[in-house]
C-alpha positions in Angstrom: 19.4 17.6 0.0 18.0 18.1 -3.4 18.6 14.4 -4.2 16.6 13.4 -1.2 13.9 15.7 -2.4 13.9 14.1 -5.8 13.7 10.7 -4.2 10.8 11.8 -2.1 9.0 13.3 -5.0 9.3 9.8 -6.9 8.2 7.9 -4.0 5.2 10.1 -3.3 4.2 10.3 -6.9 4.4 6.5 -7.1 2.5 6.0 -3.9 -0.3 8.2 -5.1 -0.4 6.4 -8.4 -0.6 3.1 -6.7 -3.4 4.2 -4.3 -5.6 6.1 -6.7 -4.9 5.5 -10.4 -3.4 1.8 -10.6 -6.4 -0.1 -9.2 -8.8 1.7 -11.6 -6.7 1.0 -14.6 -5.8 -2.6 -13.6 -9.7 -3.3 -13.4 -10.5 -1.3 -16.6 -7.8 -3.2 -18.6 -8.0 -6.7 -17.3 -6.3 -8.4 -20.2 -3.2 -6.2 -20.1 -0.4 -7.1 -17.7 1.1 -3.8 -17.5 -1.0 -2.2 -14.9 -1.6 -5.3 -12.9 2.3 -5.9 -12.9 3.0 -2.3 -11.9 0.5 -2.6 -9.0 1.8 -6.0 -7.9 5.4 -4.8 -8.0 4.4 -1.7 -5.9 2.5 -3.6 -3.5 5.3 -6.2 -2.9 7.8 -3.4 -2.7 5.9 -1.6 0.1 5.4 -4.9 1.9 8.7 -6.3 1.6 11.1 -3.6 0.4 12.4 -3.2 3.9 14.2 -6.7 3.7 16.8 -5.5 1.2 17.2 -2.1 2.8 18.0 -3.9 6.3 20.3 -6.4 4.5 22.1 -3.3 2.8 22.4 -1.4 6.2 23.9 -4.3 7.8 26.3 -4.9 5.0 27.3 -1.3 5.0 28.0 -1.4 8.6 30.0 -4.5 8.4 32.2 -3.6 5.4 32.3 0.3 5.4 31.7 1.5 8.9 33.9 -1.1 10.6 36.9 0.0 8.6 36.3 3.6 9.8 36.1 2.5 13.4 39.3 0.6 13.3 41.0 3.9 11.9 39.9 6.0 14.9 38.1 5.2 18.1 34.4 6.1 18.2 31.5 5.2 20.5 30.2 1.7 19.7 26.7 2.0 21.1 25.1 3.6 18.1 26.4 0.7 15.9 25.5 -2.0 18.4 22.0 -0.6 18.7 21.5 -0.5 14.9 22.8 -3.9 14.3 20.5 -5.4 17.1 17.4 -3.6 15.7 18.2 -4.7 12.1 19.0 -8.3 13.0 15.8 -8.6 15.0 13.7 -7.0 12.2 15.2 -9.3 9.7 14.8 -12.3 12.0 11.1 -11.5 12.5 10.6 -11.0 8.9 12.0 -14.5 8.0 10.2 -16.2 10.9 6.9 -16.8 9.1 8.6 -18.5 6.3 9.9 -21.1 8.6 7.8 -24.4 8.8 5.7 -24.8 11.9 7.8 -27.9 13.0 10.9 -26.1 13.4 11.2 -24.9 17.1 12.2 -21.4 16.5 9.9 -19.8 19.0 6.8 -19.6 17.2 4.6 -16.4 18.0 2.1 -16.9 20.7 -1.8 -17.1 20.1 -2.2 -13.4 21.3 0.5 -12.2 18.9 -1.1 -14.0 16.0 -4.5 -12.6 17.0 -3.2 -9.1 16.9 -1.6 -9.8 13.6 -4.8 -11.1 12.1 -6.7 -8.0 13.5 -4.2 -5.6 12.1 -2.5 -7.2 9.0 -0.4 -4.2 8.2 1.2 -4.0 11.6 4.3 -6.2 10.9 5.2 -4.2 7.8 4.7 -0.9 9.7 6.8 -2.2 12.5 9.5 -3.3 10.1 9.6 0.1 8.1 9.6 2.0 11.5 12.6 0.1 12.5 14.5 0.8 9.3 13.5 4.6 9.7 14.8 4.7 13.2 18.0 3.0 12.2 18.4 5.2 9.2 17.5 8.4 11.5 20.3 7.3 14.1 22.8 6.7 11.4 22.1 10.1 9.6 22.3 12.1 12.9 26.1 12.3 12.7 27.6 14.0 9.7 30.5 11.3 9.2 28.1 8.4 9.2 25.7 10.4 6.8 28.3 11.0 4.3 29.6 7.4 4.4 26.1 6.2 3.9 24.7 8.5 1.4 27.9 9.5 -0.2 28.9 13.0 -1.3 25.9 13.3 -3.5 26.8 11.8 -6.8 25.5 8.3 -6.1 22.3 9.6 -4.4 21.7 11.8 -7.3 21.9 9.0 -9.8 19.6 6.8 -7.7 17.0 9.6 -7.2 17.1 10.5 -10.8 16.8 7.0 -11.8 13.8 6.4 -9.6 12.2 9.6 -11.0 12.9 8.6 -14.6 11.4 5.1 -14.0 8.3 6.6 -12.5 8.0 9.0 -15.3 8.7 6.5 -17.9 6.1 3.9 -16.5 3.6 6.9 -16.4 4.0 7.7 -19.9 3.9 4.0 -21.1 0.7 3.6 -19.2 -0.6 6.8 -20.6 0.2 5.4 -24.0 -1.7 2.1 -23.3 -5.0 3.8 -22.2 
């Protein structure tokens, strides 16, 4: 639980920095690439960071959870629903990359009008789907322990994220 709190602290600190501090510093130091690069990475991660998470959850389900299911019978509905949600979200995320001449079921004009009116909607739906799948997987103690580990790996990830945020903050502070 402490590791998740540290990871949340790093994410919230980085988000506040992205919204409040980085735009001002990127505008004040146009010749420097540090603040503009940090802002760009934060923006792209918040827009497309759900794709590697969805892929990682699908890979985890395929390689880890499938072996556990073979060892003992468990209900397959939860795994089936999470796989379908993640596959749908990944397909919807890659659909705009396809050229217009590939008949892959292009979105209707009404859908495109909604996306043009609310440009953050596809990203919010995708992050929401990842949140739903992660919540469903973490409801049961067995899948939560398999997904997050016993604490060592999550602790290393959360401390690494916090260390990276503090290091970037200190390096930016030194540059101003």
